[in-house]
N, C-alpha and C positions, 0 to 999 in steps of 0.2 A: 459287608455281607457276612452273616453267620453261617455256620456249618450246615444247618438245616436248609437255609435258602440256597446255598451252593448245591447241595444234593438235589433239591427240587428243580433247580434250573437245568442241571445236567440231565436229570431223569426226563424232563419235558423234551429234551433233545435226543432221547434214545440212548443215554449213557447211564450205567448203573454201578453202584458201589460194589467193588469186588475185593473187600478186605484191604490189606495193606501189602505193599511191596517194598523190598529193599533195593535201592538203586544208588550207586555211588556212596556207599556206606551210610546212607540215610534211609530211615523208614518213612514211607509216603502213604497217604490214602490213595487208593487206586480206583479208577473208573474205567469200565470197559463197555464198548458198544454192544447192543443186544444181538447184533448179527455176526459177531466175531467168531463164534464157535464153528461156523460153516465155511469159513474161507481160510486160505493158506496164509494170507497176510492180513494183519489187523493192527490197530492202534490202541494204546492205552494212555489215559490221562492220569498223571500223578500230581497230587496237590498236598502242600504243607504250608500252613500259616501264610496264605496269600501268594505263595510262589508255586509255579507249575512247571511240569515237564511233559513232553509227549514222546512216547516211544513207539517205534515201528517194529512190530514183531513178525518174523517170518517163521512159519512152522517147519517148512522143508526147503532148504536146509535151515536148521535152527539158528536164528540170528536175532539180536536185539540192538537197535540203533536209536539213540536219542536224536530227534529231528527238530525239536523246539524246546526252548526254555524261556521263561519270563514271568512277569507278574500275572496273577490269576485271582484277582479279588473283586472284580466288578463285572457287571453284565457285559459291558463293552469288551473287556479283555477275554471273557469266555466266548463271546460271539466271534472275536477275531481268531481265537484258537480253533473253534469248530469250523470256520470257513477255511482256515489253513489245512486242517485235516481233510476236509472235503476236496480241496484242490489236490492233495496228495493221492487220494483214492482214485481220482480221475486219471492221474498220471501213471498209476500203477498198472 
């Protein structure tokens, strides 16, 4: 899957490119959910060359926690990550 297909797939699921982030001394492409600006706790998807991370961000108190890491280069892998994030939102 190329970068444009990856962007389109996430955009169709409500995630948008939000520039890049540095995490663990690596620069990642970052994607953020369109509703994250209005809540105290939100998730970001980081992607780099077929690998991914998911961070849980809490605004108050300010915290960043990596909650998922793995391959992120196919539709099935993206669907698995989105389902995982949705399960975390329900638990929060």
